[in-house]
mmCIF file of the C-alpha atoms, coordinates in Angstrom:
data_MODEL
# 
_entry.id   MODEL 
# 
loop_
_atom_site.group_PDB 
_atom_site.id 
_atom_site.type_symbol 
_atom_site.label_atom_id 
_atom_site.label_alt_id 
_atom_site.label_comp_id 
_atom_site.label_asym_id 
_atom_site.label_entity_id 
_atom_site.label_seq_id 
_atom_site.pdbx_PDB_ins_code 
_atom_site.Cartn_x 
_atom_site.Cartn_y 
_atom_site.Cartn_z 
_atom_site.occupancy 
_atom_site.B_iso_or_equiv 
_atom_site.pdbx_formal_charge 
_atom_site.auth_seq_id 
_atom_site.auth_comp_id 
_atom_site.auth_asym_id 
_atom_site.auth_atom_id 
_atom_site.pdbx_PDB_model_num 
ATOM 1   C CA . MET A 1 1   ? 0.459   -0.270  0.031   1.00 0.00 ? 1   MET A CA 1 
ATOM 2   C CA . SER A 1 2   ? 1.298   3.109   -1.215  1.00 0.00 ? 2   SER A CA 1 
ATOM 3   C CA . THR A 1 3   ? 2.277   5.930   1.932   1.00 0.00 ? 3   THR A CA 1 
ATOM 4   C CA . HIS A 1 4   ? -0.072  8.249   0.169   1.00 0.00 ? 4   HIS A CA 1 
ATOM 5   C CA . GLN A 1 5   ? -3.440  5.188   -0.005  1.00 0.00 ? 5   GLN A CA 1 
ATOM 6   C CA . ALA A 1 6   ? -2.218  4.447   3.708   1.00 0.00 ? 6   ALA A CA 1 
ATOM 7   C CA . GLY A 1 7   ? -3.377  8.373   4.985   1.00 0.00 ? 7   GLY A CA 1 
ATOM 8   C CA . LYS A 1 8   ? -6.526  7.808   2.953   1.00 0.00 ? 8   LYS A CA 1 
ATOM 9   C CA . GLN A 1 9   ? -7.694  4.765   4.571   1.00 0.00 ? 9   GLN A CA 1 
ATOM 10  C CA . GLU A 1 10  ? -6.200  6.054   7.940   1.00 0.00 ? 10  GLU A CA 1 
ATOM 11  C CA . ALA A 1 11  ? -8.416  9.101   7.604   1.00 0.00 ? 11  ALA A CA 1 
ATOM 12  C CA . LEU A 1 12  ? -11.533 6.791   6.414   1.00 0.00 ? 12  LEU A CA 1 
ATOM 13  C CA . ALA A 1 13  ? -10.842 4.989   9.289   1.00 0.00 ? 13  ALA A CA 1 
ATOM 14  C CA . ALA A 1 14  ? -11.042 8.226   11.422  1.00 0.00 ? 14  ALA A CA 1 
ATOM 15  C CA . THR A 1 15  ? -14.504 9.526   9.901   1.00 0.00 ? 15  THR A CA 1 
ATOM 16  C CA . MET A 1 16  ? -16.171 6.003   10.287  1.00 0.00 ? 16  MET A CA 1 
ATOM 17  C CA . LYS A 1 17  ? -15.404 5.468   13.795  1.00 0.00 ? 17  LYS A CA 1 
ATOM 18  C CA . ALA A 1 18  ? -17.023 9.253   14.704  1.00 0.00 ? 18  ALA A CA 1 
ATOM 19  C CA . ALA A 1 19  ? -20.208 8.168   15.452  1.00 0.00 ? 19  ALA A CA 1 
ATOM 20  C CA . PRO A 1 20  ? -22.223 4.748   14.769  1.00 0.00 ? 20  PRO A CA 1 
ATOM 21  C CA . VAL A 1 21  ? -24.281 6.439   12.078  1.00 0.00 ? 21  VAL A CA 1 
ATOM 22  C CA . ILE A 1 22  ? -23.347 8.326   8.549   1.00 0.00 ? 22  ILE A CA 1 
ATOM 23  C CA . PRO A 1 23  ? -26.855 9.735   7.393   1.00 0.00 ? 23  PRO A CA 1 
ATOM 24  C CA . VAL A 1 24  ? -27.089 9.722   4.263   1.00 0.00 ? 24  VAL A CA 1 
ATOM 25  C CA . VAL A 1 25  ? -28.960 12.764  2.539   1.00 0.00 ? 25  VAL A CA 1 
ATOM 26  C CA . SER A 1 26  ? -30.647 13.869  -0.151  1.00 0.00 ? 26  SER A CA 1 
ATOM 27  C CA . VAL A 1 27  ? -30.891 18.117  -0.152  1.00 0.00 ? 27  VAL A CA 1 
ATOM 28  C CA . ASN A 1 28  ? -31.109 20.670  -3.032  1.00 0.00 ? 28  ASN A CA 1 
ATOM 29  C CA . ASP A 1 29  ? -31.076 23.613  -0.743  1.00 0.00 ? 29  ASP A CA 1 
ATOM 30  C CA . PRO A 1 30  ? -28.291 24.852  0.659   1.00 0.00 ? 30  PRO A CA 1 
ATOM 31  C CA . GLU A 1 31  ? -30.127 26.937  3.294   1.00 0.00 ? 31  GLU A CA 1 
ATOM 32  C CA . GLU A 1 32  ? -32.051 24.115  4.203   1.00 0.00 ? 32  GLU A CA 1 
ATOM 33  C CA . ALA A 1 33  ? -28.371 21.978  3.912   1.00 0.00 ? 33  ALA A CA 1 
ATOM 34  C CA . VAL A 1 34  ? -26.762 24.012  6.383   1.00 0.00 ? 34  VAL A CA 1 
ATOM 35  C CA . ALA A 1 35  ? -29.701 23.806  8.828   1.00 0.00 ? 35  ALA A CA 1 
ATOM 36  C CA . MET A 1 36  ? -30.061 20.133  8.488   1.00 0.00 ? 36  MET A CA 1 
ATOM 37  C CA . ALA A 1 37  ? -26.207 19.674  8.906   1.00 0.00 ? 37  ALA A CA 1 
ATOM 38  C CA . ARG A 1 38  ? -26.203 22.041  12.085  1.00 0.00 ? 38  ARG A CA 1 
ATOM 39  C CA . ALA A 1 39  ? -29.265 19.697  13.716  1.00 0.00 ? 39  ALA A CA 1 
ATOM 40  C CA . LEU A 1 40  ? -27.328 16.376  12.895  1.00 0.00 ? 40  LEU A CA 1 
ATOM 41  C CA . VAL A 1 41  ? -23.988 17.551  14.445  1.00 0.00 ? 41  VAL A CA 1 
ATOM 42  C CA . LYS A 1 42  ? -25.907 18.670  17.059  1.00 0.00 ? 42  LYS A CA 1 
ATOM 43  C CA . GLY A 1 43  ? -27.607 15.282  17.785  1.00 0.00 ? 43  GLY A CA 1 
ATOM 44  C CA . GLY A 1 44  ? -24.377 13.756  17.528  1.00 0.00 ? 44  GLY A CA 1 
ATOM 45  C CA . LEU A 1 45  ? -23.583 12.961  14.083  1.00 0.00 ? 45  LEU A CA 1 
ATOM 46  C CA . PRO A 1 46  ? -20.891 14.646  12.686  1.00 0.00 ? 46  PRO A CA 1 
ATOM 47  C CA . ALA A 1 47  ? -20.069 12.807  9.367   1.00 0.00 ? 47  ALA A CA 1 
ATOM 48  C CA . ILE A 1 48  ? -22.421 13.132  6.773   1.00 0.00 ? 48  ILE A CA 1 
ATOM 49  C CA . GLU A 1 49  ? -22.854 11.840  3.126   1.00 0.00 ? 49  GLU A CA 1 
ATOM 50  C CA . VAL A 1 50  ? -24.672 13.852  0.725   1.00 0.00 ? 50  VAL A CA 1 
ATOM 51  C CA . THR A 1 51  ? -25.771 12.231  -2.074  1.00 0.00 ? 51  THR A CA 1 
ATOM 52  C CA . LEU A 1 52  ? -25.231 13.547  -6.080  1.00 0.00 ? 52  LEU A CA 1 
ATOM 53  C CA . ARG A 1 53  ? -28.919 13.246  -6.689  1.00 0.00 ? 53  ARG A CA 1 
ATOM 54  C CA . THR A 1 54  ? -30.056 16.440  -6.608  1.00 0.00 ? 54  THR A CA 1 
ATOM 55  C CA . GLU A 1 55  ? -29.510 19.706  -9.018  1.00 0.00 ? 55  GLU A CA 1 
ATOM 56  C CA . LYS A 1 56  ? -27.705 21.787  -6.435  1.00 0.00 ? 56  LYS A CA 1 
ATOM 57  C CA . ALA A 1 57  ? -25.894 18.943  -4.757  1.00 0.00 ? 57  ALA A CA 1 
ATOM 58  C CA . ILE A 1 58  ? -22.985 20.437  -4.932  1.00 0.00 ? 58  ILE A CA 1 
ATOM 59  C CA . GLU A 1 59  ? -23.343 23.961  -3.591  1.00 0.00 ? 59  GLU A CA 1 
ATOM 60  C CA . CYS A 1 60  ? -25.265 21.958  -0.605  1.00 0.00 ? 60  CYS A CA 1 
ATOM 61  C CA . LEU A 1 61  ? -21.953 20.397  0.094   1.00 0.00 ? 61  LEU A CA 1 
ATOM 62  C CA . GLU A 1 62  ? -19.803 23.346  -0.533  1.00 0.00 ? 62  GLU A CA 1 
ATOM 63  C CA . ALA A 1 63  ? -22.387 25.480  1.884   1.00 0.00 ? 63  ALA A CA 1 
ATOM 64  C CA . ILE A 1 64  ? -22.250 22.352  4.442   1.00 0.00 ? 64  ILE A CA 1 
ATOM 65  C CA . ALA A 1 65  ? -18.246 22.282  4.279   1.00 0.00 ? 65  ALA A CA 1 
ATOM 66  C CA . GLY A 1 66  ? -18.129 25.913  4.594   1.00 0.00 ? 66  GLY A CA 1 
ATOM 67  C CA . GLU A 1 67  ? -20.688 27.231  7.130   1.00 0.00 ? 67  GLU A CA 1 
ATOM 68  C CA . VAL A 1 68  ? -21.272 24.295  9.440   1.00 0.00 ? 68  VAL A CA 1 
ATOM 69  C CA . GLU A 1 69  ? -18.564 23.473  12.475  1.00 0.00 ? 69  GLU A CA 1 
ATOM 70  C CA . GLY A 1 70  ? -17.571 20.104  13.319  1.00 0.00 ? 70  GLY A CA 1 
ATOM 71  C CA . CYS A 1 71  ? -19.289 18.559  10.623  1.00 0.00 ? 71  CYS A CA 1 
ATOM 72  C CA . ILE A 1 72  ? -17.579 15.528  8.342   1.00 0.00 ? 72  ILE A CA 1 
ATOM 73  C CA . PRO A 1 73  ? -18.939 16.573  4.974   1.00 0.00 ? 73  PRO A CA 1 
ATOM 74  C CA . GLY A 1 74  ? -18.868 13.668  2.720   1.00 0.00 ? 74  GLY A CA 1 
ATOM 75  C CA . ALA A 1 75  ? -20.541 13.563  -0.848  1.00 0.00 ? 75  ALA A CA 1 
ATOM 76  C CA . GLY A 1 76  ? -22.325 10.187  -1.742  1.00 0.00 ? 76  GLY A CA 1 
ATOM 77  C CA . THR A 1 77  ? -23.349 8.359   -5.303  1.00 0.00 ? 77  THR A CA 1 
ATOM 78  C CA . VAL A 1 78  ? -19.762 9.261   -6.765  1.00 0.00 ? 78  VAL A CA 1 
ATOM 79  C CA . LEU A 1 79  ? -19.824 7.839   -9.864  1.00 0.00 ? 79  LEU A CA 1 
ATOM 80  C CA . SER A 1 80  ? -17.503 9.696   -12.185 1.00 0.00 ? 80  SER A CA 1 
ATOM 81  C CA . ALA A 1 81  ? -13.796 11.401  -12.366 1.00 0.00 ? 81  ALA A CA 1 
ATOM 82  C CA . GLY A 1 82  ? -15.566 14.803  -12.880 1.00 0.00 ? 82  GLY A CA 1 
ATOM 83  C CA . GLN A 1 83  ? -17.247 14.450  -9.852  1.00 0.00 ? 83  GLN A CA 1 
ATOM 84  C CA . ILE A 1 84  ? -14.705 13.591  -7.535  1.00 0.00 ? 84  ILE A CA 1 
ATOM 85  C CA . GLU A 1 85  ? -12.631 16.598  -8.298  1.00 0.00 ? 85  GLU A CA 1 
ATOM 86  C CA . LYS A 1 86  ? -16.099 19.494  -8.236  1.00 0.00 ? 86  LYS A CA 1 
ATOM 87  C CA . CYS A 1 87  ? -16.381 17.420  -4.875  1.00 0.00 ? 87  CYS A CA 1 
ATOM 88  C CA . ASP A 1 88  ? -12.872 18.148  -3.519  1.00 0.00 ? 88  ASP A CA 1 
ATOM 89  C CA . ASN A 1 89  ? -13.618 21.698  -4.665  1.00 0.00 ? 89  ASN A CA 1 
ATOM 90  C CA . ALA A 1 90  ? -16.489 21.696  -2.773  1.00 0.00 ? 90  ALA A CA 1 
ATOM 91  C CA . GLY A 1 91  ? -15.117 20.780  0.649   1.00 0.00 ? 91  GLY A CA 1 
ATOM 92  C CA . ALA A 1 92  ? -15.757 17.243  0.943   1.00 0.00 ? 92  ALA A CA 1 
ATOM 93  C CA . LYS A 1 93  ? -13.449 15.056  3.017   1.00 0.00 ? 93  LYS A CA 1 
ATOM 94  C CA . PHE A 1 94  ? -14.714 11.754  2.178   1.00 0.00 ? 94  PHE A CA 1 
ATOM 95  C CA . LEU A 1 95  ? -16.386 10.348  -0.930  1.00 0.00 ? 95  LEU A CA 1 
ATOM 96  C CA . VAL A 1 96  ? -18.842 7.078   -1.362  1.00 0.00 ? 96  VAL A CA 1 
ATOM 97  C CA . SER A 1 97  ? -19.213 5.112   -4.291  1.00 0.00 ? 97  SER A CA 1 
ATOM 98  C CA . PRO A 1 98  ? -22.016 2.340   -4.711  1.00 0.00 ? 98  PRO A CA 1 
ATOM 99  C CA . GLY A 1 99  ? -19.634 0.465   -6.519  1.00 0.00 ? 99  GLY A CA 1 
ATOM 100 C CA . ALA A 1 100 ? -15.793 0.604   -7.535  1.00 0.00 ? 100 ALA A CA 1 
ATOM 101 C CA . ALA A 1 101 ? -15.339 0.951   -11.502 1.00 0.00 ? 101 ALA A CA 1 
ATOM 102 C CA . PRO A 1 102 ? -12.040 1.152   -12.862 1.00 0.00 ? 102 PRO A CA 1 
ATOM 103 C CA . LEU A 1 103 ? -11.974 4.467   -14.276 1.00 0.00 ? 103 LEU A CA 1 
ATOM 104 C CA . LEU A 1 104 ? -13.401 5.992   -10.649 1.00 0.00 ? 104 LEU A CA 1 
ATOM 105 C CA . LEU A 1 105 ? -11.222 4.123   -8.984  1.00 0.00 ? 105 LEU A CA 1 
ATOM 106 C CA . GLU A 1 106 ? -8.328  5.390   -11.136 1.00 0.00 ? 106 GLU A CA 1 
ATOM 107 C CA . ALA A 1 107 ? -9.273  8.813   -10.680 1.00 0.00 ? 107 ALA A CA 1 
ATOM 108 C CA . ALA A 1 108 ? -9.739  8.441   -6.841  1.00 0.00 ? 108 ALA A CA 1 
ATOM 109 C CA . GLU A 1 109 ? -5.800  7.818   -6.771  1.00 0.00 ? 109 GLU A CA 1 
ATOM 110 C CA . ASP A 1 110 ? -5.167  11.072  -7.671  1.00 0.00 ? 110 ASP A CA 1 
ATOM 111 C CA . SER A 1 111 ? -7.672  12.734  -5.487  1.00 0.00 ? 111 SER A CA 1 
ATOM 112 C CA . SER A 1 112 ? -6.304  13.968  -1.687  1.00 0.00 ? 112 SER A CA 1 
ATOM 113 C CA . VAL A 1 113 ? -9.813  12.826  -0.748  1.00 0.00 ? 113 VAL A CA 1 
ATOM 114 C CA . PRO A 1 114 ? -10.398 9.367   0.677   1.00 0.00 ? 114 PRO A CA 1 
ATOM 115 C CA . LEU A 1 115 ? -13.255 6.948   -1.263  1.00 0.00 ? 115 LEU A CA 1 
ATOM 116 C CA . LEU A 1 116 ? -14.894 4.622   -0.016  1.00 0.00 ? 116 LEU A CA 1 
ATOM 117 C CA . PRO A 1 117 ? -15.928 2.305   -2.737  1.00 0.00 ? 117 PRO A CA 1 
ATOM 118 C CA . GLY A 1 118 ? -19.049 -0.239  -2.975  1.00 0.00 ? 118 GLY A CA 1 
ATOM 119 C CA . THR A 1 119 ? -18.846 -3.812  -2.798  1.00 0.00 ? 119 THR A CA 1 
ATOM 120 C CA . ALA A 1 120 ? -21.224 -7.011  -2.335  1.00 0.00 ? 120 ALA A CA 1 
ATOM 121 C CA . THR A 1 121 ? -19.238 -9.690  -3.015  1.00 0.00 ? 121 THR A CA 1 
ATOM 122 C CA . ALA A 1 122 ? -15.827 -11.286 -1.799  1.00 0.00 ? 122 ALA A CA 1 
ATOM 123 C CA . SER A 1 123 ? -13.892 -10.708 -5.141  1.00 0.00 ? 123 SER A CA 1 
ATOM 124 C CA . GLU A 1 124 ? -14.669 -7.472  -5.106  1.00 0.00 ? 124 GLU A CA 1 
ATOM 125 C CA . ILE A 1 125 ? -13.553 -6.808  -1.807  1.00 0.00 ? 125 ILE A CA 1 
ATOM 126 C CA . MET A 1 126 ? -10.233 -8.754  -2.518  1.00 0.00 ? 126 MET A CA 1 
ATOM 127 C CA . ARG A 1 127 ? -9.417  -6.450  -5.917  1.00 0.00 ? 127 ARG A CA 1 
ATOM 128 C CA . LEU A 1 128 ? -10.190 -3.457  -3.955  1.00 0.00 ? 128 LEU A CA 1 
ATOM 129 C CA . GLY A 1 129 ? -7.931  -4.950  -1.090  1.00 0.00 ? 129 GLY A CA 1 
ATOM 130 C CA . GLU A 1 130 ? -5.049  -5.090  -4.042  1.00 0.00 ? 130 GLU A CA 1 
ATOM 131 C CA . ARG A 1 131 ? -4.942  -1.272  -4.499  1.00 0.00 ? 131 ARG A CA 1 
ATOM 132 C CA . GLY A 1 132 ? -4.733  -0.781  -1.018  1.00 0.00 ? 132 GLY A CA 1 
ATOM 133 C CA . TYR A 1 133 ? -8.469  -0.247  -0.023  1.00 0.00 ? 133 TYR A CA 1 
ATOM 134 C CA . ARG A 1 134 ? -9.180  -1.594  3.998   1.00 0.00 ? 134 ARG A CA 1 
ATOM 135 C CA . HIS A 1 135 ? -12.444 0.579   4.929   1.00 0.00 ? 135 HIS A CA 1 
ATOM 136 C CA . LEU A 1 136 ? -15.402 -0.047  2.355   1.00 0.00 ? 136 LEU A CA 1 
ATOM 137 C CA . LYS A 1 137 ? -18.712 0.370   1.785   1.00 0.00 ? 137 LYS A CA 1 
ATOM 138 C CA . PHE A 1 138 ? -20.829 -2.890  1.824   1.00 0.00 ? 138 PHE A CA 1 
ATOM 139 C CA . PHE A 1 139 ? -23.952 -2.254  -0.771  1.00 0.00 ? 139 PHE A CA 1 
ATOM 140 C CA . PRO A 1 140 ? -27.056 -2.424  -0.983  1.00 0.00 ? 140 PRO A CA 1 
ATOM 141 C CA . ALA A 1 141 ? -26.735 -4.084  2.715   1.00 0.00 ? 141 ALA A CA 1 
ATOM 142 C CA . GLU A 1 142 ? -29.558 -5.946  2.730   1.00 0.00 ? 142 GLU A CA 1 
ATOM 143 C CA . GLN A 1 143 ? -30.620 -7.124  0.205   1.00 0.00 ? 143 GLN A CA 1 
ATOM 144 C CA . ALA A 1 144 ? -26.766 -8.248  -0.284  1.00 0.00 ? 144 ALA A CA 1 
ATOM 145 C CA . GLY A 1 145 ? -26.986 -10.657 2.306   1.00 0.00 ? 145 GLY A CA 1 
ATOM 146 C CA . GLY A 1 146 ? -26.988 -8.024  5.579   1.00 0.00 ? 146 GLY A CA 1 
ATOM 147 C CA . ALA A 1 147 ? -25.369 -8.822  8.774   1.00 0.00 ? 147 ALA A CA 1 
ATOM 148 C CA . SER A 1 148 ? -24.936 -12.499 8.323   1.00 0.00 ? 148 SER A CA 1 
ATOM 149 C CA . TYR A 1 149 ? -23.033 -12.158 5.568   1.00 0.00 ? 149 TYR A CA 1 
ATOM 150 C CA . LEU A 1 150 ? -20.620 -9.825  7.109   1.00 0.00 ? 150 LEU A CA 1 
ATOM 151 C CA . LYS A 1 151 ? -19.953 -12.083 9.722   1.00 0.00 ? 151 LYS A CA 1 
ATOM 152 C CA . ALA A 1 152 ? -19.370 -14.595 7.334   1.00 0.00 ? 152 ALA A CA 1 
ATOM 153 C CA . ILE A 1 153 ? -16.368 -12.818 5.499   1.00 0.00 ? 153 ILE A CA 1 
ATOM 154 C CA . SER A 1 154 ? -14.436 -11.372 8.586   1.00 0.00 ? 154 SER A CA 1 
ATOM 155 C CA . ALA A 1 155 ? -12.757 -14.809 9.459   1.00 0.00 ? 155 ALA A CA 1 
ATOM 156 C CA . PRO A 1 156 ? -11.287 -15.175 5.756   1.00 0.00 ? 156 PRO A CA 1 
ATOM 157 C CA . LEU A 1 157 ? -10.835 -11.246 5.404   1.00 0.00 ? 157 LEU A CA 1 
ATOM 158 C CA . PRO A 1 158 ? -10.401 -10.148 8.518   1.00 0.00 ? 158 PRO A CA 1 
ATOM 159 C CA . GLN A 1 159 ? -8.401  -7.198  7.472   1.00 0.00 ? 159 GLN A CA 1 
ATOM 160 C CA . PHE A 1 160 ? -11.184 -5.628  5.837   1.00 0.00 ? 160 PHE A CA 1 
ATOM 161 C CA . ARG A 1 161 ? -13.530 -2.541  7.895   1.00 0.00 ? 161 ARG A CA 1 
ATOM 162 C CA . PHE A 1 162 ? -17.220 -1.749  6.790   1.00 0.00 ? 162 PHE A CA 1 
ATOM 163 C CA . CYS A 1 163 ? -19.886 0.791   6.085   1.00 0.00 ? 163 CYS A CA 1 
ATOM 164 C CA . PRO A 1 164 ? -23.082 -1.200  5.603   1.00 0.00 ? 164 PRO A CA 1 
ATOM 165 C CA . THR A 1 165 ? -25.686 1.204   3.348   1.00 0.00 ? 165 THR A CA 1 
ATOM 166 C CA . GLY A 1 166 ? -28.960 0.074   1.930   1.00 0.00 ? 166 GLY A CA 1 
ATOM 167 C CA . GLY A 1 167 ? -32.085 -0.831  3.549   1.00 0.00 ? 167 GLY A CA 1 
ATOM 168 C CA . VAL A 1 168 ? -30.649 -0.396  7.255   1.00 0.00 ? 168 VAL A CA 1 
ATOM 169 C CA . LYS A 1 169 ? -32.864 1.140   10.046  1.00 0.00 ? 169 LYS A CA 1 
ATOM 170 C CA . ALA A 1 170 ? -32.364 1.895   13.424  1.00 0.00 ? 170 ALA A CA 1 
ATOM 171 C CA . GLU A 1 171 ? -34.069 -1.384  14.557  1.00 0.00 ? 171 GLU A CA 1 
ATOM 172 C CA . THR A 1 172 ? -31.266 -3.624  12.682  1.00 0.00 ? 172 THR A CA 1 
ATOM 173 C CA . ALA A 1 173 ? -28.412 -1.113  12.577  1.00 0.00 ? 173 ALA A CA 1 
ATOM 174 C CA . GLY A 1 174 ? -27.252 -2.684  16.289  1.00 0.00 ? 174 GLY A CA 1 
ATOM 175 C CA . ASP A 1 175 ? -26.970 -6.321  14.712  1.00 0.00 ? 175 ASP A CA 1 
ATOM 176 C CA . TYR A 1 176 ? -24.434 -4.624  12.107  1.00 0.00 ? 176 TYR A CA 1 
ATOM 177 C CA . LEU A 1 177 ? -22.982 -2.280  14.418  1.00 0.00 ? 177 LEU A CA 1 
ATOM 178 C CA . ALA A 1 178 ? -22.226 -5.751  16.659  1.00 0.00 ? 178 ALA A CA 1 
ATOM 179 C CA . LEU A 1 179 ? -19.896 -7.198  14.296  1.00 0.00 ? 179 LEU A CA 1 
ATOM 180 C CA . PRO A 1 180 ? -15.814 -6.855  14.881  1.00 0.00 ? 180 PRO A CA 1 
ATOM 181 C CA . ASN A 1 181 ? -15.529 -5.622  11.002  1.00 0.00 ? 181 ASN A CA 1 
ATOM 182 C CA . VAL A 1 182 ? -18.172 -3.318  11.266  1.00 0.00 ? 182 VAL A CA 1 
ATOM 183 C CA . LEU A 1 183 ? -17.045 0.752   12.278  1.00 0.00 ? 183 LEU A CA 1 
ATOM 184 C CA . CYS A 1 184 ? -20.831 2.224   11.490  1.00 0.00 ? 184 CYS A CA 1 
ATOM 185 C CA . VAL A 1 185 ? -23.407 1.753   9.401   1.00 0.00 ? 185 VAL A CA 1 
ATOM 186 C CA . GLY A 1 186 ? -25.052 4.412   6.861   1.00 0.00 ? 186 GLY A CA 1 
ATOM 187 C CA . GLY A 1 187 ? -28.770 5.430   6.507   1.00 0.00 ? 187 GLY A CA 1 
ATOM 188 C CA . SER A 1 188 ? -31.436 7.760   5.571   1.00 0.00 ? 188 SER A CA 1 
ATOM 189 C CA . TRP A 1 189 ? -33.742 7.363   8.573   1.00 0.00 ? 189 TRP A CA 1 
ATOM 190 C CA . VAL A 1 190 ? -32.065 10.064  10.329  1.00 0.00 ? 190 VAL A CA 1 
ATOM 191 C CA . ALA A 1 191 ? -32.989 12.872  8.060   1.00 0.00 ? 191 ALA A CA 1 
ATOM 192 C CA . THR A 1 192 ? -35.562 11.968  5.365   1.00 0.00 ? 192 THR A CA 1 
ATOM 193 C CA . ASN A 1 193 ? -36.729 13.918  2.507   1.00 0.00 ? 193 ASN A CA 1 
ATOM 194 C CA . ALA A 1 194 ? -39.725 14.304  4.584   1.00 0.00 ? 194 ALA A CA 1 
ATOM 195 C CA . MET A 1 195 ? -38.003 16.225  7.167   1.00 0.00 ? 195 MET A CA 1 
ATOM 196 C CA . ILE A 1 196 ? -35.857 18.064  5.268   1.00 0.00 ? 196 ILE A CA 1 
ATOM 197 C CA . GLU A 1 197 ? -38.739 19.332  3.331   1.00 0.00 ? 197 GLU A CA 1 
ATOM 198 C CA . ALA A 1 198 ? -40.761 19.998  6.322   1.00 0.00 ? 198 ALA A CA 1 
ATOM 199 C CA . GLN A 1 199 ? -37.948 21.841  7.929   1.00 0.00 ? 199 GLN A CA 1 
ATOM 200 C CA . ASP A 1 200 ? -38.112 19.434  10.872  1.00 0.00 ? 200 ASP A CA 1 
ATOM 201 C CA . TRP A 1 201 ? -34.343 20.478  12.472  1.00 0.00 ? 201 TRP A CA 1 
ATOM 202 C CA . ALA A 1 202 ? -35.605 19.411  16.136  1.00 0.00 ? 202 ALA A CA 1 
ATOM 203 C CA . GLY A 1 203 ? -37.198 16.383  14.625  1.00 0.00 ? 203 GLY A CA 1 
ATOM 204 C CA . ILE A 1 204 ? -33.783 15.681  12.821  1.00 0.00 ? 204 ILE A CA 1 
ATOM 205 C CA . GLU A 1 205 ? -31.631 16.172  15.813  1.00 0.00 ? 205 GLU A CA 1 
ATOM 206 C CA . ALA A 1 206 ? -33.931 14.249  18.112  1.00 0.00 ? 206 ALA A CA 1 
ATOM 207 C CA . LEU A 1 207 ? -33.425 11.106  15.918  1.00 0.00 ? 207 LEU A CA 1 
ATOM 208 C CA . ALA A 1 208 ? -29.658 11.924  15.366  1.00 0.00 ? 208 ALA A CA 1 
ATOM 209 C CA . ARG A 1 209 ? -29.039 11.665  19.333  1.00 0.00 ? 209 ARG A CA 1 
ATOM 210 C CA . LYS A 1 210 ? -30.832 8.317   19.006  1.00 0.00 ? 210 LYS A CA 1 
ATOM 211 C CA . ALA A 1 211 ? -28.680 7.096   16.172  1.00 0.00 ? 211 ALA A CA 1 
ATOM 212 C CA . ALA A 1 212 ? -25.609 8.220   17.863  1.00 0.00 ? 212 ALA A CA 1 
ATOM 213 C CA . ALA A 1 213 ? -26.287 6.345   20.765  1.00 0.00 ? 213 ALA A CA 1 
ATOM 214 C CA . ILE A 1 214 ? -26.944 3.219   19.092  1.00 0.00 ? 214 ILE A CA 1 
ATOM 215 C CA . ALA A 1 215 ? -24.571 0.404   20.287  1.00 0.00 ? 215 ALA A CA 1 
ATOM 216 C CA . GLY A 1 216 ? -24.082 -2.944  18.752  1.00 0.00 ? 216 GLY A CA 1 
ATOM 217 C CA . ALA A 1 217 ? -26.429 -5.870  19.571  1.00 0.00 ? 217 ALA A CA 1 
# 
């Protein structure tokens, strides 16, 4: 593993250990993004994944990075080299992708921002290991085998650590967090689209506090 990659893996480890849940959010208004992020950080969830699924996602990411103290802003649904560059310029501290396409991985190697690539099989995990990756996204977690799958691969692949995302809920998060190879989970239940549209910042903060207190079952 190169020194550059090793440093990025250490940064990812710190981000994943910041709280048991990384909220996965879709937001299209920078002002709402800032208010939402402040509520999440106040509730104890500093790392936030802003998905690139809305027209103004990059603007929202930039606003969060510039205005929300204590936040670790990240970008999700990163699919291309161009998006990596835009997220880097916007102030992202980590990047998340649903998969691990070769061109995306090549672009990520040139970026100072660490990438959390998506995996669903042992072969995908091993291929990323050959590139120096040790911290990975397990996606879609529930559909790809859930906590029982991650438990099964922990013995033959003990060097990897995961953030399961996809179908994870407050009721099932503890099952994942109880595993030795899981550092955190990603979930959208903490700040839903409906709550953001309603500007229910108090409700988001309350859910964040509950999420921050989730321990392994």
